[in-house]
PAKE-648363 format. One record per residue: residue in one letter; y, z, x of N, C-alpha, C, O in turn. Coordinates in steps of 0.05 Angstrom, whole numbers, plus 32768, in hexadecimal, padded with zeros to 4 digits. Example, Ala and Ser with C-alpha at 12.3 -4.5 7.8 and 13.67 -1.06 7.14 Angstrom:
% residues 2
A7F8E809C81087FA6809C80F67FBE809C81087FBE80A9811DS7FD3808E81017FEB808F81118001809D8102801780A1810C
% end
This chain:
% residues 415
M810B8A757C9B810C8A737C7880F78A5F7C6F80F38A4C7C7FE80E98A5F7C5780CD8A507C4C80D58A387C4780EA8A327C3BR80C28A287C5080CB8A0A7C4280BD8A0A7C2C80A78A147C26R80D989F77C1980D389F07BFC80CC89D47BFE80D389C47C0FV80B989D07BE880AB89B37BE080B289A87BCB80B189B47BB6V80B989917BCD80C389847BB580B889677BAE80B4895A7BC2I80B389597B9380A789477B9080B9892F7B9680CF89347B8BT80BB891C7B9F80CA89017BA580BE88E57B9B80CE88D27B97G80A788E37B97809F88CC7B90808988CF7B7A807E88E57B7AL808188BE7B69806988C57B5C805F88A47B57807088927B56G8043889E7B538037888A7B4F801E888B7B34801288A17B31M801A887C7B28800488877B177FF588687B0E800088527B0CI7FD9886F7B0A7FD088577B027FB888667AEB7FA688767AF2S7FBC885F7AD57FB6886E7ABC7FA5885A7AA87FA888427AADP7F9488627A947F9188537A827FA8884C7A6B7FA6883C7A58V7FBD885A7A707FD6884F7A5E7FEC883F7A6D800188357A62G7FE3883E7A897FFA882F7A947FF4882A7AB57FE7883B7AC2N7FFD88167ABE7FF088117ADC800A88187AEB800F880B7B00S801B882B7AE38030882D7AF6803B88487AE98033884E7AD2R805188597AF7805B886E7AEF8068886E7AD48061887B7AC0E808288577AD9808B884E7AC1807F884D7AA48084885A7A90D806888367AAB805D882E7A8E804C884B7A85804E88547A6ET803A885A7A9D802B88717A96804388867A7F803A888F7A6BW805888887A84806988987A81807088927A64806E88A27A51K807788787A65808388687A4B806D886E7A33807288787A1CN805688677A3D803C88667A25803488877A1F8028888D7A0BL803B88967A2F803388B57A29804888BC7A13804288C979FEL805E88B37A1A807888C17A03807388B479EE807988BE79D8A8065889779EE8062888C79D18048889579C58040888C79B0G803B88A879D4801E88AF79C6800C889A79C58001889679AFK8006888B79DB7FF3887A79DB7FDC888079E77FDC888C79FCS7FC8887979DC7FAB887F79E57FA1886C79F87FA9885579F5G7F9388707A087F85885D7A1D7F6C885C7A1B7F5F88527A2DG7F5D88677A027F3E886479FD7F39884879F27F47883B79E2N7F20884279FE7F16882679F97EF3882079F57EE3883179FDL7EEE881179EE7ECD880D79EF7ECF88017A0B7EE087F27A13I7EB8880E7A1B7EB688057A357EB187EC7A3B7E9D87E37A2FQ7EBD87DC7A4C7EC287BE7A557EB087BE7A717EA687A97A78A7EAE87D67A827EA987D87A9E7E8B87CE7A9F7E8487C37AB4F7E7687D27A897E5B87D17A897E5087CD7A717E5D87D27A5DD7E3387C47A717E2B87C17A4F7E1F87DD7A4C7E0E87E77A5AT7E2C87E87A357E2388037A2C7E1188057A167E1088187A06E7E0287EF7A147DEA87EE7A027DD788027A097DD088047A20G7DCC881579F27DBC882C79F97DCC883E7A027DBD88527A04F7DE188457A097DF3885E7A0E7DFB886A79F97E05885E79E6S7DF8888679F97E03889279E47E20889879E17E2A889F79CBV7E2D889679F57E4D888D79F77E5688777A027E4F88727A19R7E67886679F67E69884F79FA7E8B884E79FE7E95883779FFI7E98885F79FF7EB8885E7A017EBD886C7A1C7EAE88797A2AA7ED388677A1E7EE388747A367F02886C7A347F0A88637A1FA7F1588707A4B7F2A88697A4C7F2C885E7A697F31886C7A7CE7F2888407A687F2F88357A7F7F4B882D7A887F5D88317A77V7F5088257A9B7F68881E7AA97F6587F97AA17F5287EB7AA4K7F7C87F37A987F7987D47A8E7F8687C27A9E7F9C87C67AA8D7F7A87AE7AA07F8C87937AB07F98879E7ACA7FAE87987AD2F7F8387B17AD87F8E87B97AF57F8C879E7B067F7787917B06D7FA287967B137FA387827B2A7FAD878D7B477FC5878D7B4BP7F9C87957B5A7FA887A37B6E7FB187907B827FB687997B99S7FB487777B7D7FB187617B907FCF875D7B9D7FD3874E7BB0A7FE3876B7B918003876C7B9F8003877B7BB0801487797BC1V7FEB87917BB17FEC87A87BC57FD487AA7BDD7FD687B47BF3I7FBC879E7BCF7FA7879F7BDC7F9C87847BE57F9687777BD1D7F9787787BF97F8F87567BFD7F6F87557BF47F6387697BEEA7F66873F7BF47F51873D7BE47F3A873D7BF97F2587397BEEK7F3887407C147F2487467C217F24876F7C227F1087797C2BE7F35877D7C1B7F3987977C197F2C879A7BFA7F1D87AE7BFCM7F2A87927BE37F2687917BCD7F0787967BCB7EFC87A77BBEK7EFC87807BDD7EE687797BE17ED187947BE87EBB87997BDEI7EE287A47BFF7ECE87B97C0A7EDF87D27C047EDF87E47C14W7EEE87D57BE97EF887F07BE67EEF87F17BCD7EF087DD7BBED7EE4880F7BC57EE188167BA77EF788157B947F0E881A7B9CR7EF288107B7B7F0488187B6B7F1988297B6A7F3188267B6AY7F0788417B697F1B88587B737F30885E7B837F42886D7B7EA7F2D884B7B9F7F38884A7BB67F5588377BAF7F6D883B7BB4Q7F4888227BA17F5D88137B9A7F77881B7B8B7F8E88137B8EF7F6988317B787F7D883B7B617F8D884E7B757FA5884F7B71A7F83885E7B8A7F93886D7B967FA288637BA97FB588727BB0V7F9F884E7BB47FB388407BC67FCC88337BB67FE488377BBCV7FC288237B9F7FD688177B907FE8882F7B8A7FFF882C7B92A7FE288477B7B7FF1885A7B74800788657B8F802088697B8FA7FF588697BA2800188797BB9801888617BC2802E88697BC8E801488497BC28028883B7BCD8044883D7BB2805B883E7BBAE8041883D7B9B8050883E7B84806388587B8D807C88577B90A8052886F7B908060888D7B968072888D7BB38085889B7BB5L8068887C7BC88076887D7BDE809488697BDB80A9886E7BE7A808F88527BCA80A788417BC480BA88527BB180D288527BB3D80AD88607BA080BC886D7B8E80CF88877B9C80E4888F7B92A80C488907BB380CE88A67BC280E5889B7BD280F588A97BDEG80E688807BD280F6886E7BEC80EE88737C0580FE88797C17L80D788717C0980C988767C2B80BD88627C3380B088647C48V80BE88487C2580B4882E7C3280CA88257C4380C388207C5AE80DE88237C4080F488167C5380FF88317C67810588337C7ED80FF88437C548103885E7C6D80F3886D7C7380F388847C6DK80DA885B7C8680C488677C8680C688847C9D80D188857CB3P80B988977C9080BD88B37CA480AB88B17CB7809A88A07CB7D80AF88C57CCD809E88C37CE9807F88C97CDC807B88DC7CCDG806E88B87CE4805188B57CDB804188D37CE6802C88D87CDAD804888E37CF8803D88FB7D048046890A7CEE8036891D7CEEL8059890D7CD9806389207CC8805C89177CAF806689257C9EV804E89057CA7804188FC7C91802389007C8E801388FB7CA0G8019890B7C737FFF89117C727FF789047C57800688FC7C45V7FDA89037C597FCA88FA7C3E7FB989077C357FA6890D7C43I7FBC890F7C157FA489227C147F9C89177BF17FA089247BDDI7F9088FD7BF17F8988F87BD47F6688FB7BD17F5488F07BDEG7F64890E7BBB7F4689107BBA7F3C88FF7BA37F4888F17B94S7F2289057BA37F1188F87B8E7EFC890C7B847EEF89197B94G7EF7890F7B697EE2891C7B5E7EC889137B6D7EBB89217B7CI7EC388FD7B667EA588F47B6D7EAC88D37B807E9A88C97B8EG7EC088CA7B7F7EC288B77B957EB6889A7B8D7EBF888F7B7AG7EA588907B9B7EA288737B967E88886F7B877E7588657B91M7E8988777B6E7E71887D7B637E6588597B517E4D88557B4AN7E7988487B4F7E7088307B497E65881E7B677E55880B7B65T7E6F88267B7C7E62881D7B8F7E4988267B997E3A88167BA5F7E4188427B967E27884F7B997E1388417B8A7DFE88377B93E7E1D883F7B6C7E0A88357B5C7E0788197B627DEF88137B67K7E1588077B647E1587E87B6C7DFF87EB7B837DE987DF7B7EN7E0187FA7B9E7DF087F97BAC7DD988057BB17DCB87FF7BC5H7DD188197B9F7DBB88257B957DA988127B8A7D9188117B91R7DB687FF7B767DA887EB7B667D9C87D47B7C7D8587CC7B7BA7DB387CC7B917DAC87B87BA17D9287BF7BB47D8287AE7BBBL7D9387DC7BBC7D7B87E77BCC7D5E87E77BBB7D4987DD7BC4V7D6287F27BA07D4987EE7B8F7D3E87D57B8D7D2787D17B92E7D5087C17B867D4D87A07B7A7D4987937B8F7D3787837B8DR7D5487947BA97D4F877E7BBA7D4D878E7BD67D55877F7BE8G7D4787A47BDE7D4187AE7BF27D5887BC7C067D6F87B77BFFP7D5587CC7C1C7D6487D67C2B7D7987C67C397D8D87D17C41R7D7787AE7C3C7D87879A7C507D9C87957C3D7DB287947C47R7D9C87927C247DB087897C0C7DC887A07C0A7DDD879F7BFCV7DC087B47C1B7DD687CE7C117DEC87C77C237DE587BE7C38S7E0887C97C1F7E1F87C17C2D7E2587CE7C427E2487E67C3DP7E2B87C97C567E3487D57C6E7E4F87E47C6A7E5B87F37C7AF7E5587DC7C527E7187ED7C4A7E6B88037C377E7D88127C30F7E5088057C2D7E4C88197C1A7E5588357C1C7E5E88437C0AV7E51883D7C397E5B88597C3B7E7788617C3D7E7F88777C34P7E8888507C487EA488527C4D7EB0884E7C2F7EC2885C7C27M7EA488377C1F7EAF88357C067EAA884F7BF57EBC88597BE7M7E9288597BF67E88886E7BE57E9A88897BE77EA188957BD2I7EA088917BFD7EA888AE7C0A7EC088BD7BFA7ED488AE7BFCG7EC688CD7BF07EDA88D87BE47EF288DC7BF47F0888DF7BE8D7EF088DC7C097F0A88DC7C1B7F1888C27C237F2F88BE7C2AI7F0B88B57C227F1688997C2A7F2E88907C237F3988827C34A7F3A88957C0B7F4D88907BFC7F66889A7C177F75888B7C25S7F6588AE7C177F7488BE7C2C7F7A88AE7C497F8F88AA7C55G7F5F88A67C507F5F889C7C6F7F6888767C697F7188687C7BL7F63886E7C507F7188547C4F7F8888537C4E7F9288407C5AF7F9788647C437FBB88637C3B7FC7886D7C577FDC88647C61S7FB788837C647FC488857C807FC3886E7C937FD2886A7CA6M7FAF88607C8D7FAF88487CA17FC188367C987FCE882A7CA9R7FC588307C847FDA88207C7D7FF588237C8C800088127C9BH7FFE88397C86801A88467C8D801D88527CAB803388587CB4G800488557CB9800B88657CCF800D88847CCA801988917CDBF8006888F7CB9800988AB7CAE7FF788BA7CC37FE088B17CC5R7FFC88CD7CD17FE888D87CE97FE888F47CDC7FD989027CE9G7FF389017CC87FF9891E7CC47FD989287CB97FC5891A7CBBP7FDB89457CAB7FC389497C9C7FBB89357C887FCA892B7C77N7F9D892F7C8C7F8F891E7C7E7F7989227C787F6989257C8AF7F7289247C617F56892B7C587F4F89237C397F5F89147C2DG7F3D892A7C2F7F36892D7C157F2E893E7C047F1989487C0DV7F3589477BEE7F2489617BDE7F1289587BC77F1489437BBAV7F0389697BC67EF389697BB27EEB897B7B9D7ED789887BA2S7EF6897F7B877EEF899A7B777EF089967B577EF789A67B46A7EE489777B547ED889707B367EF9896C7B2C7F0A89607B39C7EFE89787B147F0E896C7B047F2D897A7B157F42896F7B10A7F2B898D7B267F3E899A7B2E7F4B898D7B477F5F89967B52T7F3C89737B517F3F89667B6B7F5F89607B6F7F6E89687B80G7F63894E7B597F86894A7B647F9789607B637FAC895C7B71A7F9589777B577FA889907B567FA2899B7B737FB589A37B80H7F90899C7B7A7F8389AB7B937F90899F7BAC7F9989AA7BC0A7F8D89817BA67FA589717BB97FB889757BBE7FC089787BD5L7FC789777BAA7FE489797BA77FE489997BB07FF2899C7BC4A7FD989AF7BA87FD789C87BB87FD989C77BD67FED89CF7BE1D7FC489BD7BE27FB989C07BFC7FD689AB7C0B7FDF89B17C21A7FDF89987BFD7FF089837C0A800F89977C0C801E89957C1FA801489AB7BF3802B89B27BF7803089D17C0C804489DF7C11L801389D07C15800F89EB7C27801489DD7C42801E89E97C55Q800C89BF7C44801489BA7C5F802C89B57C64803389B37C7CI803E89B37C51805889AC7C56806389C97C5B807189CC7C6FK805E89E17C48806B89F97C4F80638A057C6C806F8A177C77A804D89F97C7480458A047C8F804D89F37CA8804389F57CBEG805F89E47CA1806A89D27CB9805A89BF7CC2806189B47CD7R804289B87CB6802E899E7CC2803889847CBF803589717CCDA804789867CA78051896B7C9E806989757C8E806C898B7C83D807E895A7C90809989587C7C8091894C7C62809A89557C4DV808089367C62807C892E7C4C805A89267C4A804E891D7C5DM804F892A7C30802F89257C2B803289157C11804389197BFFV801E89017C11801688F27C027FFE88FE7BF47FEA89047C02C7FFE89027BDA7FE689137BCE7FDD89147BB47FEE890F7BA3G7FC689197BAB7FBD890F7B8B7FA2890A7B8F7F9389117BA1G7F9B88F77B6D7F7A88F77B757F7888DF7B657F8988D77B54A7F6488D57B6B7F5888B57B607F3A88BA7B587F2A88C97B63E7F3688A97B447F1A88AA7B377F1388917B257F24888A7B15A7EF888837B287EF3886E7B1D7ED588747B197EC5886A7B28T7ED088827B087EB488897B027EAB88837AE67E9A88917ADCI7EB9886A7AD47EA788607AB87E97884F7ACA7E9F883B7AD7S7E7C885A7ACA7E6288487ADA7E4B88557AC67E4C886B7ABBP7E3988447AC47E2188477AB67E1488637ABE7E0888707AADM7E16886C7AD57E0888897ADD7E1988997ACD7E0F88A27AB9A7E3788A07AD27E4988B37AD17E4488B27AB37E3688C47AABV7E4F889C7A9D7E48889E7A857E3388A97A777E3788B87A64A7E1988A17A817E0688AD7A7C7DFF88CE7A837DF388DD7A73G7E0888D47A9B7E0588ED7A9F7E1589027A947E0F891A7A90F7E3288F27A8C7E4189077A7F7E3A89087A5C7E3C891B7A4CG7E3388EE7A587E2388F07A3A7E0B89037A377E0789137A25N7DFF88FF7A467DE589157A447DE8892E7A417DDA893D7A33M7E0289337A537E0A89517A527E17895E7A3A7E1989767A35K7E2189477A297E2E894F7A0E7E4A89517A177E5989597A06A7E56894C7A2F7E71894F7A397E88893C7A2F7E9F89447A2BI7E7E89227A2B7E8D89137A237E8B890A7A067E74890A79FDS7EA2890279F37EA688FA79DB7E9288E079D47E9288CC79E2P7E7F88E479BC7E7488D179B77E8288C079A07E7688AD7994R7E9888C8799B7EA488B879867EAB889779857EC2888F7982N7E96888779877E96886F79937EA48863797E7EAE884E7986D7EA9886679637EB6885279547ECF885A79557EDD884D7945E7EDA886979627EFA886F79667F09887A79857F19888B798AP7EFE886A79907F08886F79AC7F1E887E79B07F20889379BEE7F33887079A37F51887879A47F58889779977F6C88A4799DR7F43889F79867F4788B4797E7F3288CB798B7F3288E37984A7F2188BF799F7F0F88D379A67F1888EE79AF7F13890479A5S7F2A88E979C77F37890079D27F46891179C27F59890579B8R7F44892979BD7F51893579AA7F55895179B47F4F896379A5P7F5B895779C77F62897179D17F72898979BB7F89898779B2F7F60899F79B77F6A89B479B07F6689B5798D7F6B89C8797ED7F5C899E79877F58898E796A7F3989A579647F2989AC7975A7F3A89AB794A7F2289B979447F0789A779417EF189B07940E7F0E898A79417EFA897979407EEF8969795B7EE18954795DR7EFA897879707EF3896D798A7ED7896D79957ECC89837996N7ECC895B799B7EB3895B79A47EAB894C79BF7E96893F79C1G7EC0895279D47EB5894D79ED7ECE893779FC7EDA892979ECF7ED689337A1A7EE989287A227EDF89077A207ECA88FD7A1AL7EF688FC7A297EF888DB7A267EFA88DB7A447F0C88E77A50M7EE688C97A527EE888C47A717EFC88B17A757EFE889D7A67G7F0988B57A867F2588A47A8E7F2288A27AB07F1588B17ABFE7F3388897AB97F3388887AD57F5288817ADF7F64887D7ACFG7F5588807AF77F6D88787B057F74888E7B187F64889B7B25A7F9188907B1A7F9E889B7B357FB388A67B337FC688987B2CG7FBA88C27B387FD888CD7B367FDA88D67B577FCA88E67B61V7FEB88CB7B607FF888D57B7C801588D77B7B802588CA7B6DL801B88EC7B8F803588F67B90804088FB7BA8803389077BBAI805888F47BAC806888FC7BCA807289177BC68081891F7BB5L806689247BDC806E89427BE0807B89427BFB8070893D7C10E809C894B7BF680B1894C7C1380BB896D7C1280BE897B7BFEE80BE89727C2D80D389867C3380EA89847C2480F5896E7C21Y80F3899C7C17810989997C098123898F7C148131897D7C0BE812589A07C2B814289947C3A814289797C4A8156896D7C51R812C89737C4D812A89557C51812E89437C3C813D89307C40A812389477C27812489347C0C8148893A7C0B815489257C0AK8153894B7C0B816E89507C00817D89437C11818F89357C08A817989447C2E818C89397C43818B89197C3C819F890A7C3ER8172890F7C35817388F07C31818088E77C18818688CF7C15G818488F97C08818C88EE7BEC817388E57BD6817388D47BC5A816088F57BDC814688EC7BCF814688EF7BAE815A88FD7BA9K813E88EB7B9F813B88EE7B83812389047B83810D88FF7B8CI8129891B7B7A811689317B77810C89327B59811C89367B47Y80F3892F7B5680E989317B3280E7894F7B3480F0895C7B21A80DD895D7B4780D6897E7B3F80CF89887B5E80CB897C7B73E80D189A57B5880C889BC7B6D80AC89C37B6A80A589CC7B54V809689C07B7F808489CF7B81808689EE7B86808989F67B9DM808689FE7B71808F8A1A7B7680728A297B7880758A3F7B82G805C8A267B7280488A387B7780308A2A7B7480328A137B6AA80198A327B7980018A277B717FE68A3C7B707FDF8A467B86G7FDA8A417B5D7FC38A547B557FAB8A477B5C7FA68A317B52L7F9A8A517B6D7F7B8A417B717F668A5B7B6B7F6B8A727B73T7F538A547B5F7F418A667B557F238A5F7B517F1C8A497B57A7F138A707B487EFA8A687B467EF58A767B287F028A8B7B24D7EE68A6E7B147ED88A797B027EC38A937B067EC18AA97AFBA7EB28A857B217E9A8A947B267E878A977B097E7D8AAC7B02H7E868A847AFF7E748A887ADF7E618A7B7AE07E4C8A857AE6H7E658A597ADA7E508A4B7AD67E578A2C7AE07E6E8A237AE1I7E428A1F7AE47E468A037AF67E5989F27AE47E6889E27AF0T7E5B89F37AC57E6C89E37AB77E7F89EE7AA47E9689E57AA1A7E728A047A947E838A157A7F7E9B8A277A8B7E948A387A9DP7EAF8A257A857EC28A307A8D7EBF8A517A887EAE8A557A77H7EC98A647A917EC58A847A907ED68A887A6D7EED8A807A68P7EC68A947A5D7EC88A947A427EE48A9E7A3F7EF38A947A2EE7EED8AB37A517F0C8ABC7A4A7F1A8AB27A567F308ABC7A56G7F178A997A677F2C8A8A7A767F358A9A7A8C7F4B8A947A95L7F288AAC7A977F2A8AB97AB07F398AB27AC97F4D8ABC7AD4G7F2B8A9E7AD07F328A8F7AE87F488A827AE37F598A857AF4A7F4E8A707ACF7F678A637AC77F7D8A797AC97F8D8A7B7ADBR7F7A8A8F7AAE7F868AA47AB57F968AAE7AD17FAE8AB17AD3N7F848AB17AE47F8B8ABB7AFB7F9A8AAB7B0E7FAD8AB17B1DA7F8B8A8E7B097F9E8A737B1A7FC18A787B117FD38A7F7B1FM7FC28A727AF37FDE8A7A7AED7FEF8A8F7AFA80068A8C7B03A7FDF8AA57AF87FEC8AC27B027FF48ABA7B22800B8ABD7B2BM7FE08AB17B307FE18AAB7B4D7FFA8A977B51800A8A9B7B64A80008A807B4080108A6A7B46802B8A7C7B3F803B8A7D7B52M80328A897B2A80468A9A7B2480508AA97B3A80678AA57B43R803D8ABD7B4480488ACC7B5B804E8AB87B7380618ABF7B82E80438AA57B78804D8A987B9380708A897B8780838A867B95G806E8A827B6D808D8A727B63809D8A8B7B6680B28A897B73G80978AA67B5B80AF8AB97B5380BE8AB17B4780D58AAE7B4EI80B48AAC7B2F80C28AAD7B1780B38ABD7B00809C8AC57B01E80C58AC07AE980B98ACF7AD680AA8ABF7ABF80B08AA77ABDK80958AC97AAD80858AB37A9B80998AA97A8A80988A917A83E80AE8ABA7A8180BB8AAA7A6C80CD8A9A7A7680DE8A917A66Q80CC8A937A8F80DB8A757A9780CD8A5B7A9A80D58A467AA5V80B48A617A8E80A48A447A8F80A38A3D7A74809A8A4D7A63G80AD8A257A6E80AD8A177A5580958A067A50808D8A007A39Y808A89FD7A65807289EA7A59805989E67A6F805989E87A88I804489E07A5D802A89E47A6D801E89C87A64801A89C37A4CN801789B57A7A8009899E7A777FED89AB7A7C7FE689B07A93A7FDD89AF7A657FC889BF7A647FAE89A17A707FAF89887A71H7F9689B67A797F8189A87A7B7F71899A7A697F6489867A6FG7F7289A87A4C7F6F89A17A347F6489817A357F6F896B7A32T7F4289897A3C7F32896D7A3C7F2789677A237F1B89527A21S7F2B89777A0E7F1E896F79F17EFE897779EE7EEF896D79DDT7EF889897A017EE0899279F77EE389B179F37EF489BF79FEP7ECB89BA79DD7ECD89CD79CA7ED289E779E57EE789F479E1F7EC889ED79F87ECB8A057A087EE48A017A1D7EF08A167A23N7EEC89EB7A277F0489EC7A327F1989F67A227F228A0D7A25D7F2189E57A107F3A89EC7A027F3E8A0A79F37F538A1679EFR7F268A1279EE7F2B8A2C79E27F2C8A4079F37F378A5479EAT7F208A407A107F268A537A227F3B8A527A2D7F488A667A30E7F458A367A377F648A327A447F798A3E7A327F8D8A4A7A3AT7F708A397A167F8C8A4C7A047F898A687A077F9C8A777A07A7F6E8A707A097F6E8A887A0F7F768A927A267F7D8AAA7A25A7F778A867A3D7F818A8D7A577FA18A8F7A537FAC8AA37A5AI7FB18A767A457FC88A727A457FDA8A8D7A387FEF8A967A3FK7FC28A967A1F7FCD8AB37A107FCC8ACE7A217FDD8AE07A21S7FB78ACD7A2E7FB18AE27A3C7FC98AE57A507FD88AF87A50F7FCA8AD27A5E7FE68AD87A787FFE8ACF7A6D800F8AD77A7DF80078AC57A5D801D8AC37A5080248ADA7A3C803A8AE57A3EG80168AE17A2C801E8AF67A0E80278AE279FF80208ACB79FDD803C8AF379F380508AE879DF805A8AD079E8805A8ABF79D7H80628ACB79FF80748AB37A0C80598A9A7A07805D8A827A08A80428AA47A0480328A8C79FB803B8A7679E5803B8A5E79E5Y80428A8779D580468A7879B780638A6C79B980698A5D79A7K80788A7179CE808A8A6279D4808B8A4879EC809D8A3979F3L80788A4B79F280738A327A08806D8A1779F980648A1779E2K807189FE7A07806989E879FB804D89DC7A14804E89D77A2CV803889DC7A00802089D27A0D801289B67A04800C89B379ECS800D89A27A16800889897A127FED89837A257FE789897A3CS7FE089757A107FC9896B7A287FC6894C7A287FB8893F7A18T7FD7893F7A3E7FD689217A3C7FBA89157A417FB988FC7A42K7FA589227A467F8989167A3E7F84890D7A257F7188FF7A20S7F9489157A167F92890A79F87F9988EA79F77F9288DA79E5M7FA688E47A0B7FB188C77A137F9A88B87A287F8A88A57A26T7F9E88CA7A3C7F9588BB7A547F7788C17A577F6B88B77A6AG7F6B88D07A467F4A88D37A4D7F5088E67A687F6588E97A74H7F3788F17A6E7F3589017A837F2B88F37AA07F1488EB7AA5L7F4488F17AB17F3F88E37AC77F2D88F47ADB7F3188EB7AF2L7F1D89077ADC7F0F891B7AE67F20891D7AFF7F3689277AFCG7F1989147B197F29891F7B357F3F89147B337F4F891C7B44A7F4989007B207F6888F57B287F7889047B0E7F9089007B09A7F6A89157AFF7F7C89247AEB7F9689387AF77FAD893B7AF0G7F8889447B097FA089527B117FB8894A7B1E7FCE89557B1AG7FB389357B2F7FC989207B3A7FDA89137B217FF389147B21L7FCD89097B107FDB88FA7AFA7FEF89137AF1800789157AF6E7FDF89267AE27FEF89377AD18003894B7ADF801589577AD4A7FFD894D7AF88015895C7B07802D894C7B07804289557B01G802889297B10804289197B0A804B89197AF0806389187AEFI804189197ADC804689227ABC805489367ABC806B89377AB4T804B89467AC3805F89667AC2807689657AD0808889737AC7A807A89557AE8808D89527AF280A489427AE880BD89467AE8M809389297ADC80A5891E7AC980B689297AAF80CC89217AA7V80A5893E7AA580B689517A9380C7895E7A9A80DB89617A8CL80C4896B7AB380DC89787ABB80F889667AC1810F896E7ABDD80F0894D7ACA8106893B7ACF811089347ABD812989367ABCQ810389287AA88111891B7A908116892C7A74812589267A62G810589437A77810C89527A5F80FC89447A44810589477A2DK80EB893A7A4980D989307A3480BB893C7A3980B2893B7A4FI80AB89477A218096894F7A21808389357A108088892D79F9P806E892D7A208058891C7A0E8048892C79FF804689447A05P803C892379E9802B893179DB8015893A79DF800C893A79F6T8008894179CF7FE9894379C87FE1893379B27FE9893C799CI7FD5891F79B17FD0890D79A47FB88917798E7FAB892B7993N7FB4890A797A7F968909796A7F93892779627F7C8930795CY7FAC893A79617FA8895479577FB28958793B7FC9895A7934E7F968959792B7F91895379107F90896B79037F9E897278F0N7F78897D79137F69899479047F6F89AC79117F6489AF7927P7F7D89BF79097F8789D6791A7F6789E7791C7F5489E7790CD7F6B89F479367F518A02793B7F638A22793F7F778A27794DP7F568A3079307F608A4F792F7F5F8A5B794D7F708A6C7955D7F4E8A52795C7F4B8A5B79727F678A4D798A7F758A5B799AC7F678A3979867F7D8A2A79917F988A2A79837F9C8A197972D7FAC8A3D79877FC18A3D796F7FD98A3F797B7FEB8A4D7972L7FDB8A3079957FF58A2E79A580038A1379997FF78A04798AD801F8A0E79A3802F89F3799C802889DD79AE803689DA79C3Y801189C979A8800A89B979BB801689A079B78008898D79BAV802E899C79AF8040898E79AE8032897479A0802E895F79ACP802A8978798080188965797C8024894E796F8035894D795DN8012893279818017891C796E8032890D7974803188F57971A80458916797B805F890A7987806F8915799A8075892D7999A8078890679AD808C891479C280A1892179BD80AF891C79AAI80A7893379CC80C5894579C180D5894579DF80CE894479F7D80ED894679D18103894979EA8107896879EA810D897779D7H8103896F7A078102898B7A0E810B89957A2A80FE89887A3CE811789A17A31812489A87A4D811289B77A51810A89C27A3CV810289C17A6C80F889D17A7180FC89D97A9380F289CA7AA5E810B89EE7A98810C89F87AB480EE89F37AC980EA89E57ADDY80DC8A047ABB80C28A087ACD80A68A027ABC80A58A057AA4A809189F87ACB808089EC7AB7806289EE7ACB806089EF7AE4M805389ED7ABC803589F37ACF802689DA7AC2802B89D37AABS801489CF7AD17FFB89BF7AD07FE289CC7AD67FDF89D87AECT7FD089CC7AC47FB689D97AC97FA189C37ACA7F9D89B07ABBS7F9389CC7AE07F7989BD7AE67F5F89CA7AE97F5C89DB7AFBL7F4D89C47ADB7F3589DF7ADC7F1A89C97ADB7F1589BA7AC8G7F0A89CB7AF47EF089B77AF87ED589C77AFB7ED489DF7B01F7EBE89B77AF57EA389BE7AF47EA189CB7B0F7EAC89C37B24G7E8E89E67B0B7E9189F67B287EA38A0C7B267EA28A1D7B38G7EB78A0E7B0D7EC88A277B0C7EDA8A257B1B7EE48A3B7B21H7EE78A0E7B267F008A047B317F178A087B237F1A89FB7B0EN7F2C8A197B2B7F418A177B197F578A157B297F568A227B3DV7F6D8A067B257F8989FE7B2F7F9E89FF7B187F9D89EF7B06V7FB28A137B1B7FC98A147B107FE68A0B7B227FEF8A1B7B32L7FF389F07B1D800589EB7B30801F89F97B16801F89F87AFEL80358A067B2A80538A087B1C806289FA7B2B806789FC7B43L806C89E57B18808989DA7B2180A089E47B16809E89F27B02G80B889DF7B2080D289E27B1B80E389CA7B1780DC89B57B22K80FA89CC7B07810A89B87B08811489B27B1F811589C57B2ED811F899A7B2A812E89937B41814489AC7B4A815889B17B3CP813F89B57B5D814C89D07B63816989CA7B5C817589D77B4BG817489B47B69819289A87B5F819989A87B4981B189A47B45R818989AB7B33818C89A77B16818A89C27B00818F89C07AE8R818189DC7B12817A89EF7B06818C8A047B13818B8A1B7B0C
% end
């Protein structure tokens, strides 16, 4: 009998809230996390806005010594993972460490650490580079740090696939449970790249919105006047658990992981396939694994970056795969509020999708003001709605042509 996988814990650090509860509440309220960048002096930059995590204080979770030698992305990861573990009820009732794994990815890793130490090297010489530089910077360190805190000795690694990273981590984690390598997996993504080099690089490639006078209105997925994404930061971490184990201990179940589609566009280093072929194929793969009909899917948390190409091609992929049912779906992009968390986006948005299934409420796509004829689906514009769904998708599409589609279902006990 195949092992089933369910989500029993959620942890979120986002530009609209430093917990799952606050993030969810502010998403339903349509609150934007956009702001003028506070992390560094933006004089001379073409883009001076982002969606920063506000008032982040990890001291209740991470001690002062650790904070000095952990990059901000790793701090986000561990704080979110601790929240998820507590939410799942696995802090006091701790499982056998040999049966718990951790896969927390990052698209870029410790970029602020890299920039800080490069400046030290150039300005003050090689002896000023921190001995902690390498472990602070590498993209797998969050998984290692969390396993060390709790003695989790199961499958443990990082995933890197640009903006699909967090979703890839969840798909890989589900496979570990299905294969019997673990009973519980801590998984997701974390990112902290609001830094001079990242903002300059994305700005110079015209990927991020230069709407500097209106940061809260800069991210406008599917709107005809969209002109780039709003860079975000944070973490989304989930606890996946083997279903019979979760049921036996009376755990709250947010959703079931029904299937995952993992494909490549094999087309361009940054631009999506013009027909959305890779995304469409990923939807088909996830549905085959899930074993349900297209008409049973009620909601898609879209990648929806607010870039001209992505939103058009993602819409095309949805219409190509779902046919007439595409116009009955609810589709929203929570990036309109959180900005684009890059490698953390897939983890955060999978958690949001699980909340939709659990709560029967769908967060909106805010800043949707000017219809685009190429984007003609129901994007839940500007206000959350009450809407029960049995099955939902979360899509993540990354530079390099990486595509992940996660298919989630309502708690099996409720459907």
